[in-house]
C-alpha positions in Angstrom: 71.6 175.2 181.1 74.5 173.6 179.6 73.3 170.2 180.7 69.8 170.8 179.0 71.6 171.7 175.7 73.9 168.7 176.1 70.8 166.4 176.7 69.2 167.9 173.6 72.5 167.2 171.5 72.5 163.6 172.8 68.6 163.2 171.7 69.4 164.6 168.4 72.2 162.3 167.7 70.5 159.2 168.8 67.4 160.4 166.7 69.7 160.8 163.6 71.2 157.4 164.1 67.8 155.9 164.0 66.8 157.7 161.0 69.9 156.7 159.2 69.6 152.9 159.9 70.5 151.0 156.9 67.6 149.6 154.9 68.6 146.1 154.3 65.5 144.9 152.4 66.1 147.7 149.8 69.8 146.9 149.6 69.2 143.0 149.0 66.5 144.1 146.4 69.0 146.3 144.5 71.7 143.4 144.5 69.0 140.9 143.2 67.8 143.5 140.5 71.6 144.2 139.6 72.2 140.5 139.2 69.2 140.1 137.0 70.8 142.9 134.8 74.5 142.0 134.8 74.1 138.1 134.3 72.6 138.4 130.8 75.1 141.1 129.8 78.2 139.0 131.1 76.7 135.9 129.0 76.3 137.8 126.0 79.8 139.0 126.1 81.5 135.9 127.4 79.8 133.8 124.6 80.8 136.3 121.8 84.4 136.3 123.0 85.2 132.6 122.9 85.3 129.7 120.3 82.5 127.2 119.8 84.7 124.3 121.4 85.3 126.3 124.7 81.5 127.4 124.9 80.5 123.6 124.8 83.1 122.5 127.2 82.2 125.1 129.9 79.5 126.0 131.9 77.2 128.8 131.5 78.7 131.1 134.0 82.2 130.0 133.6 85.0 132.1 132.5 85.9 132.1 128.9 89.0 129.8 128.3 90.0 130.8 125.0 89.4 134.5 124.2 88.9 135.3 120.6 87.8 138.0 118.1 87.1 135.8 115.4 83.4 135.8 115.8 83.2 139.5 115.1 85.2 139.0 112.0 83.1 136.4 110.8 80.0 138.5 111.2 81.2 141.3 109.4 82.1 138.9 106.6 78.9 137.6 106.2 77.7 141.2 105.4 76.4 142.5 109.0 78.3 145.9 108.2 75.4 146.5 105.6 72.4 145.6 108.0 74.0 148.2 110.7 74.6 151.0 108.1 71.0 150.5 106.9 69.6 150.4 110.2 71.5 153.9 111.3 70.0 155.5 108.3 66.6 154.4 109.1 67.0 155.3 112.9 68.4 158.9 112.1 65.9 159.6 109.4 62.9 158.2 111.6 63.9 160.1 114.8 64.7 163.5 112.9 61.5 163.4 110.9 59.3 162.5 113.7 60.8 165.4 115.9 60.6 167.7 113.0 56.8 167.0 112.6 55.7 166.5 116.1 57.2 169.6 117.8 55.4 172.3 115.5 52.0 170.1 115.7 52.4 170.0 119.5 53.1 173.7 119.6 50.1 174.4 117.4 47.8 172.1 119.7 49.0 173.9 122.9 48.9 177.6 121.7 45.8 177.4 119.4 42.4 177.6 120.5 40.6 176.4 117.5 38.2 173.4 117.6 39.8 171.8 114.3 43.3 171.9 116.1 41.6 170.2 119.2 40.0 167.6 117.0 43.1 166.8 115.3 44.9 166.4 118.7 42.1 164.0 119.4 42.6 162.2 116.2 46.4 162.0 116.9 45.6 160.3 120.4 43.2 157.8 118.7 46.4 156.8 116.9 47.8 155.3 120.3 45.1 152.6 120.3 45.7 151.3 116.6 48.6 148.5 116.5 50.8 148.5 113.7 49.9 144.8 113.1 46.3 146.0 112.3 47.3 148.2 109.6 49.9 146.2 107.7 48.0 145.4 104.7 47.1 149.0 104.1 50.5 150.1 104.6 51.8 147.4 102.1 49.5 148.7 99.5 50.2 152.3 99.8 54.0 151.5 99.8 53.8 149.5 96.8 51.4 151.9 94.9 54.0 154.7 95.6 56.7 152.4 94.2 58.7 152.6 97.4 58.6 148.8 98.1 62.0 147.3 98.7 63.6 150.7 100.0 64.6 152.3 103.3 62.1 154.9 102.6 59.4 152.2 103.1 60.6 151.5 106.5 61.1 155.2 107.5 57.6 156.5 106.4 55.4 154.1 108.6 57.9 154.2 111.4 57.4 157.9 111.7 53.6 157.6 111.3 53.2 155.3 114.3 55.6 157.3 116.3 53.9 160.6 115.8 51.0 160.2 118.3 52.9 159.6 121.5 55.5 162.0 120.6 52.9 164.8 120.0 51.4 163.8 123.4 54.8 164.2 125.3 55.7 167.4 123.5 52.4 168.9 124.2 52.6 168.0 127.9 56.1 169.7 127.9 54.9 172.7 126.1 52.1 173.4 128.5 54.6 173.6 131.3 56.0 176.7 129.8 54.7 179.8 131.6 52.4 181.9 129.8 54.1 185.0 131.0 57.1 184.2 128.9 55.0 184.0 125.8 53.3 187.4 126.5 56.7 189.0 127.3 58.3 187.8 124.1 54.9 188.9 122.2 55.4 192.4 123.7 58.9 192.6 122.3 57.6 192.0 118.9 57.9 188.2 118.6 55.7 186.3 116.2 54.6 182.7 116.5 57.7 181.4 114.5 59.9 183.2 116.9 58.1 182.1 119.9 58.3 178.5 118.8 62.0 178.4 118.1 63.3 180.6 120.4 61.3 180.1 123.4 59.4 176.8 123.4 62.2 174.9 121.8 65.0 175.7 124.4 62.6 175.0 127.1 61.6 171.5 125.7 65.2 170.0 125.3 64.4 167.1 127.9 61.3 166.1 126.2 62.9 166.4 122.6 65.5 164.2 123.8 63.1 161.8 125.2 61.1 161.6 122.0 64.3 161.3 119.9 65.5 158.4 122.2 62.1 156.7 122.1 61.9 157.2 118.2 65.3 155.9 117.8 64.6 152.7 119.9 61.7 152.1 117.9 63.5 152.3 114.5 66.4 150.4 115.6 64.5 147.5 117.0 61.8 147.6 114.2 61.1 144.4 112.7 57.6 144.2 111.2 57.8 146.8 108.5 61.4 145.7 107.3 60.0 142.2 107.3 57.0 143.1 105.2 58.4 146.1 103.0 61.6 145.0 102.2 62.9 141.9 100.1 66.5 142.2 98.9 69.6 141.8 101.0 71.0 145.5 100.2 67.8 146.8 102.1 68.0 144.5 105.2 68.4 146.0 108.5 69.9 144.6 111.6 66.9 143.0 113.1 66.3 140.9 109.9 70.1 140.4 109.7 69.9 138.7 113.4 67.0 136.6 112.2 69.1 135.4 109.2 72.3 134.8 111.4 70.0 132.6 113.8 69.6 130.2 111.0 73.3 130.6 109.8 74.7 130.1 113.3 72.2 127.4 114.2 75.1 125.6 116.0 77.4 128.3 116.5 76.2 130.4 119.5 79.2 132.5 120.1 78.8 133.8 116.7 75.2 134.7 117.2 76.2 136.4 120.5 78.7 138.5 118.6 76.0 139.7 116.3 73.6 140.5 119.0 76.2 142.2 121.0 77.1 144.7 117.9 73.4 145.3 117.4 72.9 146.4 120.8 76.1 148.4 121.3 75.1 151.5 119.2 71.9 152.2 120.9 73.4 151.5 124.3 75.8 154.3 123.8 73.0 156.5 122.7 71.1 155.9 126.0 74.4 156.2 128.0 74.8 159.9 126.8 71.1 160.8 126.8 70.0 159.1 130.1 69.8 162.4 132.0 67.8 164.2 129.5 65.5 161.0 128.9 64.7 160.9 132.6 64.0 164.4 132.8 61.6 164.4 130.1 59.8 161.4 131.3 59.5 163.0 134.7 57.6 165.9 133.0 59.9 168.8 133.7 60.0 170.2 130.1 63.6 170.9 130.2 63.2 173.7 132.8 
C-alpha cells in the first residue's frame, strides 16, 4: 500500500514538472516587447539630458557624455509653462464635465424603459461613427457665433461632446452589471431614483468611472485639432501646439525638443501609473465590483 502511494506521489511530481516547464517562446516575446517599449523612452530621456554637441558626437544608443538640465530651463524660458497650465485646465475640465454628464445619462438609459430614452441612446451610439474632422466647420461656426473663439472653453466644449458617446456606452455597460435585487432592496427601504444613482450605482461603477476619466483625460491632453482651429493667441495655446511650435524653434536642437516632449508626456504617465488598476478593471467590464 505504501509503495502504491509512493508511485502515485512520484507520478504527480513528474506531471507537475511537465506542466511547469518554462515557456521560452512567451519569454522571448516578452523581452522583445519590453525592448520596443524601453528603447524609445531611453532615447527620449537620454537626448533630453545632454547637450547638442554630445548628441551629435555619440551614437543613438550611446550613454550621455555630458548630463545637463539646461534643456529643461530653456524650454520653460520659452513659455512652455503656460502651455502645460492651459492643457491641465482643459484636461481636468473636459474629464470632469464628461463624467458629470455621461453618468446620469447612462443611468437613465439603463433604468428607463421609455422608447425616447432608447432612441437617445442610439443617437449617442451614432456619434461614435462621426469623426471630429468631418464636423470641424460646423463646430468652428458655432464657437465663433457663441463668441468663444480663442478661449479654453472653445476647446473644452467639443472635446466633451465627442467624448460623451463612448463614455456613455462604457458606463451603461457597467451599470447593467449591477444586480437588480440591489435596486429593489434599496427601493423597499424608501430610496428614490437620485439616491439609487448616487448611493448604489455610483460606488459600484468606480472602475468604469476611472476608465472613462482616464480616457477623456488622454484625449484632452493629446488633443490637437480643436486647439489648432479654435485658438489663435499664445495665451490660449496648449502643449500639443507648443510642441508643434518648438519643433520649428528646435529644428537643429533635438535635445531641446526631447525635453519638451518629456515634460508633456510625464503628467499623463503619472496619472496612468496611479489609475492603471482601475483602468484595467473598467476595460475588463467588471463594473467596479
